[in-house]
C-alpha positions, 0 to 999 in steps of 0.5 A: 480488478484482480486481474490487473492487481495480479498483472501489476505483481508479475511485471514488478517480477519480470522488470526487477528479481527476474529481469534477467530470466533467470529464476525458476518458473515456480519462484517467479509465480510465487513471487509476483502471488506475493507482490501482487497480494501479499496483503491479502495473504498474510494482514488478516491473520493479525486478527485471525481472519481467513484470508480471501486468498485461500477462501476465493479461487479468482486471485490465484486464477488471475494470478496464473493467467497474467503470469503467462500473458508476461512471461510466456507471450508469443513476441513478448507481447504482453511484457510489451504491453505492460511497459507502454503508458497505456498499457501501465495506466490500464494496469495502475488505475485498476490496480489502484481500485483494488487498493482503495476498496482494500483499504476501506474494507480492512479499515471498516473490519477493525472499527466494527471489531474494536470500537465496542471498547475504544480507549479513553484518549479517543471516543472512538478506537484510532490506531488499531483500525488505521494502522491494519488497513495500512499494513494492508499495504505493506505486508507484502513488501515485508515479505519480498524484502524483509523490515530492514529493507522495506524501512531503511530509507524512511517512509515508504510510500505504502506506509504514506498511502496508507495512513493518509488514505486510511486517517482520512475515511475513519475520521471523516466516515466512522468519527461520529462521536470525536472532534476530530471528525466532526471538525474535518466533516464541518470543513470539507462539507462547508463547500457548496454541493461538494458532496455531489449527493453523495452520502459520507461513506461513498464520498470519501472513497471516491476522495481517497480512490481519486488520490490513489489513481493521481499518485500511482499514475504520475509513478508511472516511469513515464512521469515522476517515477516510482520515488514520487511522493505528494508529502514532504517526508523529509520534515519528519526525518528532519525532527527525528533524525537517524539514530548515530550508530554508524557514528558509534561504530566510526569512534569504536573502530577509533579507540580500538586502533588506538589501544592497538 
């Protein structure tokens, strides 16, 4: 899984920032590392945890191998493979497995850390675990693109994906005291045999993994592309319109011209 996650990062840089081949090799390599494993690099610092990127040599080894494959194989074979439907699907399937495990792992870590002292609003901690898992998929874009660029066009897909998957998993698995978890499990488990003999944790993992696999494949350029979202995020944007910053600037310009 780590190998294909690294492959996806190297492909993203080669197809984007380094599409003209003008980046220094170390710049391109570092960009691939941050694109693939930015979440694992920086998110643990929020809770004072050691990052697996430093404690586990495997991830960096995978980044080095995939960087070579994507950029230096004869006939550009590695890059061309990643651009095919078969290659892209293989990369997405295993990379999404990696991301799913990350969401489950990071959410569980935060829940264990905060569960002994929930707020008076709900019997279990809600915001902390869900946001910690969601930020895992967004720290890389924050570092590579910057805060403003990552968020300027609305709710980016990594936020939509993280919020949906982490929220479902958290309430289905960890909410044994509050009404949301009981209702959610009650509704789903009212369908006979839907859990297929799996316990709650296994079933919730399968659900979010299947969701991420399907959407990841649909994001391929051969299908709907990276802008596709099953959520109607425009609804929230219409309810909460952008602040009229530009309009205010135009008014200021008109006033200044009148004064002149």
